Structures are given as C-alpha cells and as structure tokens.
C-alpha positions as CSV (number, residue, x, y, z in Angstrom):
1,M,-2.2,56.0,-2.5
2,V,0.9,54.3,-1.2
3,K,3.3,52.8,-3.8
4,I,5.0,49.6,-2.8
5,L,7.8,47.6,-4.3
6,I,8.0,44.0,-3.1
7,I,11.4,42.3,-3.0
8,G,11.1,38.5,-2.9
9,A,8.5,36.5,-4.8
10,G,8.6,33.4,-2.7
11,K,6.0,32.3,-0.2
12,G,6.0,35.5,1.9
13,G,6.2,37.8,-1.0
14,T,3.3,36.0,-2.7
15,A,1.1,36.2,0.4
16,L,1.8,39.9,0.7
17,L,1.2,40.4,-3.0
18,H,-2.3,38.8,-2.7
19,M,-3.1,40.9,0.3
20,F,-1.8,44.2,-1.0
21,H,-3.5,43.7,-4.3
22,K,-6.9,43.7,-2.7
23,D,-6.3,47.0,-0.9
24,T,-7.5,50.0,-2.9
25,D,-5.2,52.3,-0.9
26,I,-2.1,50.4,-2.1
27,K,-0.5,50.2,-5.5
28,I,2.1,47.5,-6.2
29,V,4.5,49.2,-8.6
30,G,6.7,46.1,-9.0
31,M,8.1,42.8,-7.7
32,V,11.7,41.7,-7.7
33,D,13.3,38.2,-7.5
34,K,16.3,36.7,-9.2
35,N,14.4,33.4,-9.7
36,P,12.3,33.6,-12.9
37,S,10.2,30.7,-11.6
38,A,9.4,32.3,-8.2
39,P,5.7,31.6,-7.3
40,G,4.7,35.2,-6.9
41,F,5.6,36.0,-10.5
42,E,2.7,34.1,-11.9
43,F,0.1,36.1,-9.9
44,A,2.0,39.3,-10.8
45,K,1.8,38.5,-14.5
46,Q,-1.9,37.8,-14.3
47,N,-2.5,41.2,-12.7
48,N,-0.1,43.2,-14.9
49,I,2.3,44.0,-12.1
50,P,5.8,44.8,-13.5
51,L,8.6,42.3,-12.7
52,S,12.3,42.6,-12.3
53,Y,15.1,40.0,-11.8
54,K,17.7,42.6,-10.6
55,L,17.3,44.7,-7.6
56,E,19.6,47.5,-9.0
57,D,17.4,47.8,-12.1
58,A,14.2,47.8,-10.1
59,I,15.3,50.7,-7.8
60,K,16.2,52.8,-10.9
61,E,13.1,51.8,-12.9
62,F,10.2,51.9,-10.4
63,E,8.8,54.8,-8.6
64,F,7.8,53.8,-5.0
65,D,7.3,55.1,-1.5
66,V,7.9,51.9,0.5
67,I,10.0,48.8,-0.1
68,V,8.9,45.6,1.6
69,N,11.8,43.2,1.8
70,V,10.7,39.6,2.6
71,T,13.9,37.9,1.5
72,G,15.5,37.9,5.0
73,S,18.9,38.6,3.3
74,K,21.2,40.9,5.3
75,E,23.1,41.6,2.1
76,I,19.9,43.0,0.4
77,S,19.1,45.0,3.6
78,N,22.5,46.6,3.6
79,Y,22.3,47.3,-0.1
80,L,19.0,49.0,0.3
81,K,20.2,51.2,3.2
82,E,23.2,52.3,1.2
83,N,21.5,52.9,-2.2
84,L,18.0,54.2,-1.6
85,P,17.3,57.9,-1.8
86,P,16.1,59.7,1.4
87,G,12.4,59.4,2.3
88,I,11.9,55.9,1.2
89,E,10.6,53.6,3.9
90,I,12.1,50.1,4.2
91,I,10.1,47.4,5.9
92,G,12.0,44.1,6.4
93,G,12.8,41.4,8.8
94,L,10.5,41.2,11.8
95,S,8.7,44.3,10.6
96,S,7.7,42.7,7.3
97,M,6.5,39.7,9.2
98,L,4.5,41.8,11.6
99,L,3.0,43.8,8.7
100,W,2.1,40.5,7.0
101,R,0.3,39.3,10.1
102,L,-1.6,42.6,10.7
103,I,-2.8,42.7,7.1
104,K,-3.7,39.0,7.1
105,E,-5.7,39.4,10.3
106,R,-7.6,42.4,8.8
107,Q,-8.3,40.4,5.7
108,D,-9.3,37.4,7.7
109,R,-11.8,39.5,9.5
110,E,-13.1,40.9,6.3
111,E,-13.5,37.4,4.9
112,E,-15.3,36.3,8.0
113,L,-17.7,39.2,7.7
114,K,-18.2,38.5,4.0
115,K,-18.8,34.9,4.7
116,G,-21.1,35.6,7.5
117,L,-23.1,38.0,5.3
118,H,-23.2,35.4,2.6
119,E,-24.5,32.7,5.0
120,H,-27.2,35.1,6.4
121,K,-28.3,35.9,2.9
122,T,-28.3,32.2,2.0
123,L,-30.3,31.3,5.1
124,Y,-32.8,34.1,4.3
125,K,-33.1,32.8,0.7
126,I,-33.7,29.3,2.0
127,A,-36.4,30.5,4.5
128,V,-38.2,32.3,1.6
129,E,-37.9,29.2,-0.6
130,L,-39.2,26.9,2.2
131,A,-42.1,29.2,2.8
132,S,-43.2,29.2,-0.8
133,A,-42.7,25.4,-1.4
134,E,-46.0,23.6,-2.0
135,K,-44.9,20.0,-1.7
136,S,-42.9,18.0,0.8
137,E,-40.6,16.8,-1.9
138,K,-39.6,20.4,-2.8
139,I,-38.9,21.2,0.9
140,F,-36.7,18.1,1.4
141,D,-34.7,19.1,-1.7
142,I,-34.2,22.7,-0.6
143,I,-33.0,21.5,2.9
144,L,-30.6,18.9,1.8
145,T,-29.1,20.8,-1.2
146,S,-28.6,23.9,1.0
147,A,-27.1,21.9,3.9
148,M,-24.6,20.2,1.5
149,E,-23.6,23.5,-0.2
150,L,-23.2,25.5,3.1
151,T,-20.8,22.8,4.5
152,N,-19.3,21.7,1.2
153,T,-20.3,18.1,2.0
154,P,-20.6,15.6,-0.9
155,A,-23.5,13.4,0.4
156,G,-26.4,13.6,2.7
157,S,-30.0,12.4,3.4
158,I,-33.2,13.2,5.2
159,V,-35.2,10.6,7.1
160,I,-38.7,11.2,8.6
161,L,-40.0,9.4,11.7
162,D,-43.4,7.7,11.6
163,E,-44.8,8.3,15.1
164,K,-47.2,5.4,14.9
165,N,-44.8,2.6,14.3
166,G,-41.5,4.2,15.1
167,M,-40.1,3.5,11.6
168,L,-37.8,5.8,9.8
169,R,-38.3,6.5,6.1
170,M,-35.6,8.0,3.9
171,V,-37.4,10.7,1.8
172,L,-34.3,12.0,0.0
173,A,-30.6,11.1,-0.5
174,K,-27.9,12.6,-2.5
175,G,-24.3,11.6,-3.3
176,F,-24.9,7.9,-2.6
177,S,-25.1,4.9,-4.9
178,Q,-28.4,3.6,-6.0
179,R,-27.6,0.4,-4.3
180,F,-27.3,2.1,-0.9
181,I,-30.5,4.2,-1.4
182,S,-32.5,1.1,-2.3
183,K,-31.3,-0.7,0.8
184,S,-32.0,2.2,3.2
185,T,-35.6,3.2,2.3
186,M,-37.1,2.2,5.7
187,W,-35.9,0.8,9.0
188,L,-36.5,0.5,12.7
189,P,-33.8,2.2,14.8
190,R,-31.6,-0.2,16.7
191,T,-31.4,0.3,20.5
192,K,-27.7,1.0,20.5
193,G,-27.5,2.4,17.0
194,L,-26.5,5.8,15.7
195,T,-30.0,6.8,14.7
196,K,-31.4,6.0,18.1
197,R,-28.7,8.3,19.7
198,I,-29.6,11.2,17.4
199,L,-33.3,10.8,18.0
200,N,-32.8,10.9,21.7
201,S,-30.6,14.0,21.6
202,A,-31.4,17.6,21.2
203,Q,-27.9,18.4,19.9
204,P,-26.1,17.5,16.7
205,T,-24.2,14.2,16.8
206,I,-20.9,14.1,15.0
207,I,-18.7,11.1,14.2
208,Y,-15.4,12.3,12.8
209,D,-14.3,8.9,11.6
210,I,-16.7,6.0,11.7
211,T,-13.8,3.5,11.2
212,K,-12.6,4.4,14.7
213,E,-16.1,4.4,16.3
214,T,-17.2,1.6,18.6
215,S,-20.3,3.1,20.1
216,P,-23.0,3.8,18.8
217,T,-23.0,1.1,16.2
218,V,-23.3,2.4,12.6
219,N,-25.3,0.8,9.8
220,P,-22.9,-1.6,7.8
221,A,-24.3,-0.2,4.6
222,I,-22.6,3.2,5.5
223,F,-19.2,1.4,5.8
224,E,-19.8,-0.3,2.4
225,E,-20.5,3.1,0.9
226,G,-17.2,4.4,2.0
227,V,-18.5,7.1,4.4
228,R,-16.0,8.3,7.0
229,T,-17.6,11.3,8.7
230,I,-21.2,11.7,9.7
231,I,-23.2,14.6,11.3
232,G,-26.8,13.9,12.3
233,M,-29.0,16.9,13.0
234,P,-32.2,16.1,14.9
235,L,-35.2,17.8,13.3
236,Q,-37.2,18.8,16.4
237,Y,-40.3,21.0,16.9
238,K,-42.0,21.6,20.3
239,E,-39.9,18.8,21.9
240,K,-41.0,16.4,19.2
241,T,-38.5,14.9,16.8
242,I,-39.9,14.5,13.3
243,G,-36.7,13.3,11.6
244,I,-33.0,13.6,11.0
245,L,-30.8,15.6,8.6
246,Y,-27.7,13.6,7.8
247,L,-24.5,15.0,6.2
248,D,-21.8,12.6,5.1
249,D,-18.2,12.9,3.9
250,F,-16.1,10.1,2.3
251,K,-13.0,11.3,4.1
252,P,-12.4,12.2,7.7
253,R,-13.1,15.8,8.4
254,N,-14.1,18.3,11.1
255,F,-17.2,20.3,11.2
256,T,-16.4,23.8,12.5
257,E,-18.4,25.5,15.2
258,R,-19.6,27.9,12.5
259,E,-20.8,25.1,10.3
260,V,-22.6,23.4,13.2
261,S,-24.3,26.7,14.1
262,I,-25.5,27.3,10.6
263,L,-26.8,23.7,10.3
264,T,-28.7,24.2,13.6
265,L,-30.4,27.3,12.2
266,L,-31.1,25.5,9.0
267,A,-32.5,22.5,10.9
268,T,-34.8,24.8,12.9
269,N,-36.2,26.4,9.7
270,A,-36.5,23.0,8.1
271,T,-38.4,21.5,10.9
272,L,-40.9,24.3,11.0
273,A,-41.4,24.0,7.2
274,I,-41.7,20.1,7.3
275,D,-44.2,20.2,10.2
276,K,-46.3,22.8,8.5
277,M,-46.3,20.9,5.2
278,Q,-47.2,17.6,7.0
279,I,-50.2,19.3,8.6
280,L,-51.3,20.8,5.2
281,E,-50.9,17.4,3.4
282,K,-52.8,15.6,6.2
283,T,-55.6,18.2,5.8
284,E,-55.6,17.7,2.0
285,V,-55.8,13.9,2.5
286,L,-58.7,14.3,4.9
287,A,-60.5,16.4,2.3
288,I,-60.5,13.6,-0.2
289,T,-60.7,10.6,2.1
290,D,-63.6,8.7,3.6
291,E,-62.9,8.8,7.3
292,L,-64.5,5.4,8.1
293,T,-63.0,3.2,5.4
294,Q,-59.8,5.3,4.6
295,T,-60.6,5.0,0.9
296,Y,-61.1,8.1,-1.3
297,N,-64.4,9.9,-1.2
298,H,-67.0,10.4,-4.0
299,R,-65.6,13.8,-5.1
300,Y,-62.1,12.5,-5.5
301,F,-63.4,9.5,-7.4
302,I,-65.2,11.6,-10.0
303,N,-62.1,13.9,-10.5
304,T,-59.8,10.9,-10.8
305,L,-62.0,9.1,-13.3
306,S,-62.2,12.2,-15.4
307,N,-58.4,12.5,-15.5
308,E,-57.9,8.9,-16.3
309,L,-60.4,8.9,-19.1
310,Y,-58.7,12.0,-20.5
311,R,-55.3,10.2,-20.5
312,A,-56.9,7.1,-22.0
313,K,-58.5,9.1,-24.9
314,R,-55.2,10.9,-25.5
315,Y,-52.9,7.8,-25.5
316,R,-55.5,5.3,-26.6
317,H,-55.3,3.2,-23.3
318,Y,-57.9,1.1,-21.6
319,V,-59.7,2.1,-18.4
320,S,-62.0,-0.2,-16.5
321,L,-64.3,0.5,-13.6
322,I,-65.5,-1.9,-10.9
323,M,-68.7,-1.1,-8.9
324,L,-68.9,-3.1,-5.7
325,D,-71.8,-3.5,-3.3
326,I,-72.0,-5.4,0.0
327,D,-74.8,-7.9,-0.2
328,N,-77.5,-7.7,2.5
329,F,-75.8,-4.8,4.1
330,K,-79.0,-3.4,5.6
331,S,-79.4,-6.5,7.7
332,Y,-76.1,-5.8,9.5
333,N,-77.3,-2.4,10.5
334,D,-80.8,-3.5,11.3
335,D,-79.8,-6.6,13.3
336,F,-76.7,-5.4,15.1
337,G,-76.5,-1.6,14.8
338,H,-74.5,0.8,12.8
339,I,-71.3,0.1,14.6
340,H,-71.4,-3.5,13.3
341,G,-72.2,-2.2,9.9
342,N,-69.2,0.2,10.0
343,Y,-67.0,-2.7,11.0
344,V,-68.1,-4.6,7.9
345,L,-67.4,-1.6,5.6
346,S,-63.9,-1.3,7.1
347,I,-63.2,-5.0,6.5
348,V,-64.3,-4.9,2.9
349,A,-62.3,-1.7,2.2
350,A,-59.2,-3.1,3.7
351,I,-59.4,-6.3,1.6
352,V,-59.9,-4.3,-1.6
353,K,-57.0,-1.9,-0.9
354,K,-54.7,-4.9,-0.2
355,I,-55.5,-6.5,-3.5
356,V,-55.5,-3.6,-6.0
357,R,-52.3,-2.1,-7.6
358,S,-50.7,1.2,-6.4
359,I,-51.9,2.9,-9.6
360,D,-55.6,1.9,-9.0
361,T,-58.0,4.1,-7.1
362,V,-60.4,2.8,-4.5
363,A,-63.3,5.1,-3.4
364,R,-66.4,4.9,-1.4
365,F,-69.2,5.7,-3.8
366,G,-71.9,6.0,-1.2
367,G,-73.5,3.8,1.5
368,E,-72.2,0.3,1.1
369,E,-70.9,0.8,-2.5
370,F,-67.3,1.1,-3.6
371,C,-65.7,2.0,-7.0
372,I,-62.4,0.9,-8.3
373,I,-60.7,2.7,-11.2
374,L,-58.2,0.5,-13.1
375,P,-56.0,2.4,-15.5
376,G,-54.6,0.5,-18.5
377,T,-56.8,-2.5,-17.7
378,T,-59.0,-4.4,-20.3
379,K,-62.5,-5.6,-19.3
380,E,-61.2,-9.2,-19.2
381,N,-58.4,-8.4,-16.7
382,A,-60.8,-6.2,-14.7
383,V,-63.2,-9.1,-14.3
384,L,-60.2,-11.2,-13.0
385,M,-59.4,-8.5,-10.5
386,A,-63.1,-8.3,-9.4
387,E,-63.3,-12.1,-9.0
388,R,-60.2,-12.1,-6.9
389,I,-61.6,-9.4,-4.6
390,R,-65.0,-11.3,-4.4
391,T,-63.1,-14.5,-3.5
392,E,-61.1,-12.9,-0.7
393,V,-64.1,-11.2,0.8
394,D,-66.1,-14.5,0.7
395,K,-63.5,-16.1,2.9
396,V,-64.3,-13.6,5.7
397,C,-66.7,-14.3,8.5
398,V,-67.6,-11.6,11.1
399,P,-69.0,-12.5,14.5
400,E,-72.6,-11.6,15.3
401,W,-72.0,-9.6,18.4
402,S,-75.2,-10.8,20.1
403,S,-74.3,-14.5,19.7
404,A,-71.5,-16.9,19.1
405,V,-72.6,-17.4,15.4
406,S,-70.5,-15.8,12.6
407,R,-72.0,-14.3,9.5
408,K,-70.3,-14.4,6.1
409,I,-69.7,-11.2,4.1
410,T,-70.4,-11.4,0.4
411,I,-70.2,-8.7,-2.4
412,S,-71.6,-8.3,-5.9
413,L,-69.5,-6.6,-8.5
414,G,-70.1,-5.1,-11.9
415,V,-67.4,-4.2,-14.5
416,A,-67.5,-1.8,-17.4
417,S,-64.7,-0.6,-19.6
418,F,-63.5,2.3,-21.8
419,P,-63.6,2.3,-24.8
420,E,-65.3,-1.0,-25.2
421,D,-68.6,-0.2,-23.5
422,T,-68.6,3.6,-23.7
423,E,-66.3,6.7,-24.0
424,E,-68.5,8.9,-21.7
425,Q,-67.8,9.1,-18.0
426,E,-71.4,9.1,-16.7
427,L,-72.3,6.2,-19.0
428,L,-69.3,4.2,-17.8
429,I,-70.4,4.6,-14.1
430,K,-74.0,3.8,-15.1
431,K,-73.0,0.6,-17.0
432,A,-70.7,-0.6,-14.2
433,D,-73.7,0.0,-11.8
434,E,-76.1,-1.9,-14.1
435,A,-73.7,-4.9,-14.3
436,M,-73.5,-4.9,-10.5
437,Y,-77.3,-4.9,-10.0
438,A,-77.5,-7.7,-12.6
439,A,-75.1,-9.7,-10.4
440,K,-77.4,-9.1,-7.5
441,K,-80.5,-10.2,-9.4
442,A,-78.7,-13.3,-10.5
443,G,-78.2,-14.4,-6.9
444,K,-75.5,-12.1,-5.4
445,N,-71.9,-12.9,-4.5
446,R,-70.8,-12.9,-8.1
447,V,-69.1,-10.7,-10.8
448,F,-70.9,-9.5,-13.9
449,A,-69.4,-7.6,-16.8
450,F,-71.6,-5.1,-18.7
451,K,-72.8,-6.6,-22.0
452,T,-73.8,-4.4,-24.9
453,G,-77.2,-5.2,-26.5
C-alpha cells in the first residue's frame, strides 16, 4: 500500500483527496495547508485523516512514500527537495496535474460502469414489474415513475391514443398542479402542435426551452405550468403508435445521449406491456359484455348485484333494480327480420346507457329484457329514473324497412328495492320482474313499482 502525504487542501488537493480516498491501494497519511479553513480539511476530518498547518511538522510527524504537492509554489517545491530524506517520491507541478487527470479518468470510467450496471439492473427490475402488473393503472405508474427517476425529471405524463376517434387521453400525470391535470384530460392533436409531431415521429422529440420554440406550437397550459424543457417519447409497437411518454422540467436542461437511450429502451418495454394489457382488458370486457347491445351480460349482472347487495347490507344502503322489456318485440322480428329487431335492441340500450349514472349497471338479462342496478337509490328515485327512461324511448320511432311508415318503440318497466321489498337477491329479481309484467298487463309503455301484499 502506497502512503501519500498531500500538500495543499484547496480545490486540487480536495479533488485528489476524494479520489485517493476511494482507492484501496492508497493510504492518505496526512494533509497539509496553512489555511485552517481550506475546503479539503472538512472532508479529511470526516474521514479521520490527520491534518497539519505547518509543512515542517508534517514531514517530521508523518510516515509517507510519496508527497503530492498541488500548491504550485516554487518555494515549497525547493523546500521539499532540500529537506526530504532519500527515496521519497515528489509529485508536483505538471506531474500532479497529470496524475489528477489520470486518476479522474479512471474513476470516471468506474462511475460510468457502475452507473451503467445500475441502469441495466433498474431496467431489468422494471421489465419484471411490468410483466407482473395486472392492471393498466399499475403499468402506467411503473413506467412514469421509473422514467422520472432514471432521468431525475420532476414531472411527466403518459397519454394514450384512441385509434377510433384520434383523441388523446391523459392516463397519468405527476409533478403538475391539479388545475393543469384537470384541463388536460383529453384532447385532439392540433395539426401543427407538438403532440402531432411526436405521433408522426419514430424518434424522441426534445424541446430544450419552450420559451424559445416557435414550431411546433406548444399547449398554452404547459407555459402556464412553468415547464421549460420537454421530451416526448412515442410509444410504438409494430409501426403503430399507442401513446406518448412525456417528461418535463421546470428549468432549461439537456437530456444526454445516455438518458435518451435509456428512455428509448424503457419506452420499448412500456409499449409492449401496454399493448399486452390492452388486449387482455379488451378480452375481459368481451367476456362480460353483450356484443350486440354493448351492455353487460347476464353473468356479470348476477355477480354485480350480489356485490352491491353485500355492500348495502353492510353499510345499510339502498339498492334498487329496474327490469325493462321492449313491448311487442316479437313483432319486429316476425315482420321485418332479426336484423331489424337487433337494431331496436341497440337503440334502447344506447338510450338507457346515456341516461343512467356512471355507478349504475346496465345488463341484458335475456332476449329483449334489460336490468339496471341502481346502488344507493330508493324505490321512489328508481321509479323516477325508470319513468325518465320510458319517456326517452317513447320519443323514438324506427322506420319499417319495407315501407315509409315509422313504428314507435315502447317499453314496460318494473321496479323493486332493497331492503323495502326484500333482502334476498333472487327475490329482488323476481319482484322487479313481477312489477314489469304487471305494467304490461296494465297496457304496456308504463312503469310499475312492486307492491307488497
């Protein structure tokens, strides 16, 4: 092990001290500087490296093989030559500068290797997490959090492209104000806008300072938020762009080639994970959806009603059920064929879905019957909802395809509620069904609520 005494605790000496201290083949036996406030002394104290304010005392006190003189003083250089015992190596002047550069280059290479190893480990960890994620929300969070951490970026977002209408939907944002997020939930890309440029490019788009950018145009909300630097990574799979990963900084900055390369790898993994999850989620939706009416199917209805009744019993809430049947539906099929009948089913389903709340569940119960689950809704309010649906359907006329005449669509609806009518799931369905058939017997195109007794 080489024992080194450093003379000079200024900038150069401090840099050498940091570098030598990391080398296991070197021992720093002491540091000398006449200035007690020299910057290198603080680090030396923290690492129990002996200090001296007088060169004469240090030479007598410390045992060393090499002296590194970074003071640049000829007086000190001459003193060392005259007073050091034979065999002691003196490194000073240009030699000490060269030594510093060589050591720094070596340590920079080591740091780069460590950084590269850390990044590869991080990317591997991200890939594992993405593979095990079971929901899109989790995938989005992993992607955005990782991208921000790998590039030390304070803000970012992920937007997904809807192929059907060309709209972009922000699925996750971090580091922004709630005001910005609420204003940027969904938008259509402008022809000369930044989003359009990114979507049309296979490469990352970087704007180093948006205040100096004239083309493409940037969303004014970005300026209001104080963003200065933007990088947009297109999320592409098989030449299809499914979205964009944005990273934003509130001060001008450069993204290094290394950072862009890492983000490109991350974006590739992210795109594969998102595409896979979208396929799985579409498959799951198909499994619980009636293809014709795009309402939920019977199995999903039964499971949802069971869950809602469980919650209602636990928290003492109301749950109401509406049973709906299209009046004279058989005649549509008999007179004009099943295609016409399917058209009528789709129209009624669309009207119902437009009227109900987001927390309500609309399902095709079978044939021309639909069920609507209304959580937290009393029988009185459920009847009002049913009447509103009936009124809207009653306004619709569908053409009789074999003539110029139009035929009205009417529906009959029955309402039953938990816990007023029953606390049992099967009985709730039965009683809503009975109320619906009572409406039909009374003349159709009306709403009946179940009456006990």
